[in-house]
C-alpha positions in Angstrom: 6.3 121.6 15.5 8.4 118.4 15.2 10.6 119.9 12.5 10.8 123.0 14.6 12.2 121.2 17.4 14.5 119.2 15.5 16.0 122.3 13.8 17.3 123.9 17.1 14.3 125.4 18.6 10.7 127.0 18.2 10.1 129.9 16.0 11.3 133.7 18.2 14.1 131.9 20.1 16.8 132.7 18.2 18.6 136.2 17.5 19.5 138.0 14.2 18.8 141.0 12.4 15.4 142.5 11.0 14.8 140.3 7.8 12.6 140.7 5.3 9.3 138.7 4.6 8.1 136.6 2.2 4.4 135.8 2.3 3.4 132.1 0.8 0.7 130.8 -1.2 -1.0 128.5 0.8 -1.5 125.8 -1.7 3.1 125.6 -1.7 4.5 122.3 -0.6 6.2 124.1 2.6 3.0 123.5 4.1 3.7 119.8 3.6 7.1 119.6 4.7 9.1 120.6 1.9 11.9 123.4 2.0 11.7 125.4 -1.5 9.5 128.0 -2.8 9.4 128.8 -6.3 8.6 132.3 -7.7 4.7 131.2 -8.3 4.7 130.4 -4.3 5.1 134.0 -3.5 2.3 136.0 -2.2 3.8 139.0 -1.8 7.5 140.6 -0.1 7.7 142.6 2.7 10.7 145.2 3.1 13.2 144.7 0.3 14.6 141.4 0.0 18.2 141.4 -1.7 19.5 138.8 -3.9 21.5 136.5 -1.1 19.6 137.5 1.7 18.0 135.4 4.8 14.2 136.4 4.7 11.4 135.1 6.9 8.8 133.0 5.4 5.1 133.6 6.5 1.7 132.2 5.6 -1.0 134.5 4.7 -1.9 135.1 8.1 1.7 136.7 8.6 2.5 133.4 10.9 6.0 132.6 10.3 6.9 129.8 8.9 11.0 129.8 9.2 13.9 131.5 7.9 14.9 130.7 4.5 17.8 132.2 1.8 16.6 134.1 -1.2 17.7 134.5 -4.7 14.6 135.9 -6.8 17.7 135.2 -9.9 17.1 131.3 -9.2 14.1 129.2 -10.5 13.9 128.1 -6.5 13.4 131.9 -5.2 13.6 130.6 -1.2 15.1 127.7 0.3 14.2 127.1 4.0 17.0 126.2 6.3 15.3 126.6 9.8 11.7 126.6 11.2 12.8 129.1 13.7 14.3 132.8 13.4 18.2 132.3 12.5 20.8 134.2 10.8 23.7 132.9 8.7 26.4 133.6 11.0 29.6 131.6 12.0 28.3 130.0 15.1 25.2 128.5 12.7 28.0 127.0 10.2 30.2 125.7 13.0 26.9 123.5 14.5 25.6 122.8 11.3 28.8 121.2 10.5 29.8 119.5 13.8 26.2 118.3 13.6 26.4 116.8 10.1 29.9 115.3 11.1 28.1 113.6 13.9 25.1 112.1 11.7 28.4 110.3 9.8 30.0 108.6 12.6 26.7 107.3 14.4 25.4 105.9 11.2 29.1 103.8 11.2 30.1 105.7 7.8 34.1 105.9 7.3 34.0 109.8 7.9 37.3 110.3 6.4 36.2 109.3 3.5 32.9 110.8 2.8 30.4 113.5 1.7 30.3 115.5 5.1 28.0 118.2 4.1 25.1 117.3 1.9 22.9 120.4 0.9 19.8 120.5 2.3 20.5 117.1 3.9 22.4 119.2 6.5 20.6 122.1 6.7 22.7 123.8 4.4 21.0 124.3 1.1 23.7 124.3 -1.7 27.0 123.5 0.7 28.6 120.2 -0.7 31.7 118.9 1.3 34.0 115.8 0.8 36.4 114.5 2.6 39.2 112.7 1.3 41.5 112.1 4.3 43.2 115.5 5.4 41.6 116.8 2.3 38.4 118.9 1.5 36.5 119.7 -1.3 33.7 122.4 -1.3 31.2 123.3 -3.4 28.6 126.4 -2.9 25.5 126.1 -5.2 23.3 128.8 -3.6 24.2 132.7 -3.8 23.6 133.0 -0.1 25.9 130.6 1.0 28.4 131.7 -1.9 28.4 134.8 -0.4 29.2 133.6 3.3 31.9 131.1 2.0 34.7 132.3 4.5 32.4 131.6 7.1 32.1 128.0 5.6 35.6 128.0 5.4 36.3 128.5 9.3 34.0 126.4 10.5 35.4 123.4 8.2 39.3 124.6 9.4 37.3 124.2 13.0 36.1 120.7 12.6 38.3 118.8 10.5 41.9 120.8 10.7 42.3 120.1 7.0 45.9 120.4 5.3 43.9 122.2 2.2 40.3 122.9 1.2 39.5 122.8 -2.7 36.7 124.6 -4.1 35.1 123.4 -7.1 32.5 125.5 -8.1 32.5 125.2 -12.0 29.1 123.5 -11.6 26.8 125.0 -14.6 23.8 125.2 -11.6 25.6 128.4 -10.2 24.9 130.4 -13.6 21.3 129.7 -12.8 22.3 131.5 -9.3 23.8 134.5 -10.7 27.5 133.1 -9.8 30.7 132.7 -11.7 32.6 129.8 -12.1 35.7 129.0 -10.2 38.0 126.5 -8.9 41.2 126.2 -6.8 42.5 126.3 -3.2 40.7 128.5 -1.1 42.8 127.0 2.0 46.4 125.6 2.1 47.8 124.0 -1.2 45.8 122.0 -4.0 47.2 118.5 -3.4 48.7 116.5 -6.1 46.6 113.4 -7.2 46.8 110.7 -4.4 45.2 107.6 -3.6 42.6 106.6 -1.0 41.6 102.9 0.0 38.3 101.7 1.1 37.4 98.1 1.8 40.6 96.5 -0.5 39.9 98.7 -3.0 41.9 101.6 -4.4 40.8 105.0 -6.1 43.2 108.0 -7.0 41.7 111.2 -6.4 42.1 114.2 -7.9 40.5 116.9 -6.3 40.9 119.4 -8.9 40.4 117.6 -12.2 38.8 114.8 -11.1 34.6 114.4 -11.9 32.4 116.0 -9.6 34.6 116.5 -6.3 37.3 113.9 -7.5 35.6 110.9 -6.7 31.9 109.8 -6.6 31.5 108.6 -3.1 27.8 107.7 -2.7 28.2 104.1 -4.7 31.2 103.4 -1.7 29.1 100.7 -0.5 27.3 99.6 -3.0 30.5 98.4 -4.7 31.1 96.2 -1.8 27.4 94.4 -1.9 27.6 94.0 -5.5 30.5 92.2 -5.4 29.4 89.5 -3.0 27.7 88.3 -6.3 30.6 88.0 -8.2 32.7 84.6 -7.2 33.0 82.5 -10.3 31.0 84.8 -12.6 31.9 86.8 -15.9 31.2 90.2 -15.3 30.7 93.0 -17.9 30.9 96.3 -15.8 29.1 99.1 -18.3 29.8 103.0 -17.6 32.4 102.3 -15.2 33.8 105.5 -14.7 36.9 105.2 -12.2 36.3 101.5 -12.6 34.5 100.5 -8.8 32.5 97.7 -9.6 34.8 95.9 -11.9 37.6 96.5 -8.9 35.2 95.1 -6.6 34.3 91.9 -8.8 37.7 91.2 -9.4 38.7 91.0 -6.3 35.9 89.1 -4.8 36.9 86.2 -7.3 34.9 86.9 -11.2 36.1 84.7 -13.4 36.7 87.1 -15.9 35.6 91.0 -16.0 35.3 93.3 -18.7 34.8 97.0 -18.0 33.4 99.9 -20.4 33.3 103.7 -20.3 33.1 106.2 -23.4 36.1 108.6 -21.6 39.6 107.8 -22.2 40.9 109.2 -18.7 38.2 107.7 -17.2 39.5 104.2 -18.0 43.0 105.1 -17.6 42.3 105.8 -14.0 40.5 102.9 -13.4 43.0 100.6 -14.9 45.8 102.3 -12.6 43.3 102.1 -9.6 42.8 98.3 -10.6 46.4 97.7 -10.3 47.1 99.3 -7.1 44.9 96.9 -6.2 46.6 94.0 -7.4 44.3 93.1 -9.8 45.3 93.8 -13.1 43.4 91.0 -15.2 40.6 93.2 -15.8 39.7 94.1 -19.6 39.5 97.7 -20.1 37.2 98.9 -22.9 37.2 102.9 -24.0 33.6 102.8 -25.9 30.5 104.0 -26.1 28.3 101.5 -23.6 25.3 101.6 -26.0 27.3 101.0 -28.8 29.5 98.0 -27.3 25.9 96.6 -25.3 24.4 96.7 -29.2 27.6 94.7 -30.7 28.3 92.6 -27.8 24.5 91.3 -28.0 24.8 90.9 -31.7 27.9 88.9 -31.3 25.9 86.1 -29.2 28.1 87.4 -26.4 27.2 85.9 -22.7 27.9 87.4 -19.4 26.8 85.9 -15.9 26.7 89.2 -13.9 26.1 92.7 -15.7 26.4 95.8 -14.0 24.5 99.0 -15.5 25.4 102.0 -13.6 25.3 105.0 -15.8 25.3 108.4 -15.5 22.4 110.6 -14.9 20.2 110.3 -18.4 18.2 113.0 -17.4 18.5 116.5 -15.6 15.0 117.9 -16.3 11.8 116.6 -16.3 11.4 117.3 -20.2 14.1 114.7 -21.3 12.4 112.4 -18.8 11.1 110.3 -22.2 14.6 110.3 -23.8 15.8 109.2 -20.6 13.2 106.1 -20.0 14.0 105.0 -23.8 17.8 104.9 -22.8 17.3 102.6 -19.7 15.0 100.8 -21.6 18.0 99.9 -24.5 20.2 98.8 -22.2 18.3 96.7 -20.1 17.2 94.8 -22.8 20.2 94.0 -24.5 21.7 93.4 -21.0 19.2 90.6 -20.3 19.6 89.0 -24.1 23.1 88.3 -22.6 22.3 86.3 -20.0 21.2 83.0 -19.4 19.3 81.4 -16.6 21.0 82.1 -12.9 22.8 85.1 -14.6 22.4 88.3 -13.1 22.0 92.1 -13.7 22.9 94.9 -11.7 21.1 98.0 -12.5 21.0 101.7 -10.9 19.8 105.2 -11.3 21.2 108.6 -9.9 18.7 110.7 -11.1 15.7 112.1 -9.0 13.9 112.9 -11.4 13.3 109.0 -12.2 10.9 108.1 -9.9 11.3 104.7 -8.2 8.3 103.1 -9.7 9.4 104.1 -13.2 12.9 102.8 -13.3 11.0 100.0 -11.8 8.5 99.8 -14.3 11.4 100.1 -17.8 13.2 96.8 -16.3 10.0 95.0 -16.0 9.4 96.1 -19.5 12.6 95.2 -20.9 12.3 92.0 -19.5 9.0 91.2 -21.1 10.6 92.0 -24.5 14.0 89.8 -23.7 11.3 86.9 -22.7 13.4 86.9 -19.3 12.0 86.0 -15.7 13.4 88.0 -13.3 13.8 87.3 -9.4 14.6 90.4 -7.1 17.7 89.7 -5.2 18.6 92.9 -3.6 18.1 96.4 -3.5 20.5 99.6 -3.2 20.2 103.5 -2.3 22.9 106.0 -1.6 25.4 105.3 1.3 24.4 106.9 4.4 26.5 110.1 4.1 24.4 110.9 1.5 21.2 111.3 4.1 17.9 111.8 2.6 14.9 113.5 3.6 11.5 112.4 3.8 9.7 115.3 2.8 12.4 116.5 0.2 12.3 113.8 -2.7 15.1 115.7 -4.0 17.5 114.4 -1.8 16.7 110.4 -2.8 18.4 110.2 -6.2 20.1 106.6 -6.1 18.5 103.8 -6.7 19.5 100.1 -7.7 18.3 96.2 -7.7 19.8 92.8 -8.7 17.6 90.4 -10.8 18.7 87.1 -11.5 17.2 85.5 -14.7 15.1 82.7 -13.7 15.1 79.4 -15.8 12.6 79.3 -19.2 8.9 78.8 -18.0 
């Protein structure tokens, strides 16, 4: 019972009120270390569990598996959060949030600019908290956690003593859980947009209107790593969003940088970021990256380093084929604009696209482009987005750097 010890003790040592139970089918992934139970995994219900309740999970022999949050309205009916009997009380949230902070500090991440709670990876399914200095941004994406948001807020106040906590609970997934969409300050006042700095880079943070929770934090380490490849190179950054890769490459000594994004708002924010960081020579382009790549290839444009960091091309398995066609197209066009010695740096941020599938689509594009690639680096999500080995959904960001070899 390794996981039982890791999650706070053996079954039966905890307190809490009498819980309803779900009997889990033997074939469930729960018996292989996963944390989710779908409706088809539930063989029977004991008691009258209500949406948002904490329930006990049991195998067909009646042996306890652990404690879970329950919502029959969701596709994921139950989410395991402890291998012991555990209720969601104030002490529980305080301990989990303190432990999450400890993990970030020990991993070497700047905990003042980090995702400090990340859902199942921190034992708080559906809870996401991003920290920008003295300001926190909170999401509660599961009903059980949303019903206990006041306890979460109090724990965050005790651990971080923030000036403000803003909830960004407008994610569509809340509708699947039977919850309303909302956003606004839940503690303190909403701060005006402000700057944060990371490794010489500068970013504008708008916790109320910025994408997701105001800034993508999972790529902060990758910006610096990719920038090591940029000195003396002509760089193209596609899907630039707030201009992280473009800014980092310009700071690292790229001879020229062009950055493309379909969002005029994102490009304006990226431009401000670059100027604040002291790099105002970047060519910012508002255009659909697919169209830009197509037109650039047709013109015969050439670059020495092309970064492809698109948003998730698929949110479901059903659209995976379309996503793979999209990945194939952007890689093929990018590779055709690279000479020998040129580099393509590429990322996928969808857990539905496996490492193998993503690697294969790059290989297929290279074959069609008649390019030979040498892999020079791999990238992943920042340590503040921890990965649980038995929960593949927690690993979503993967990336590679490839160098185009001389013609064979």
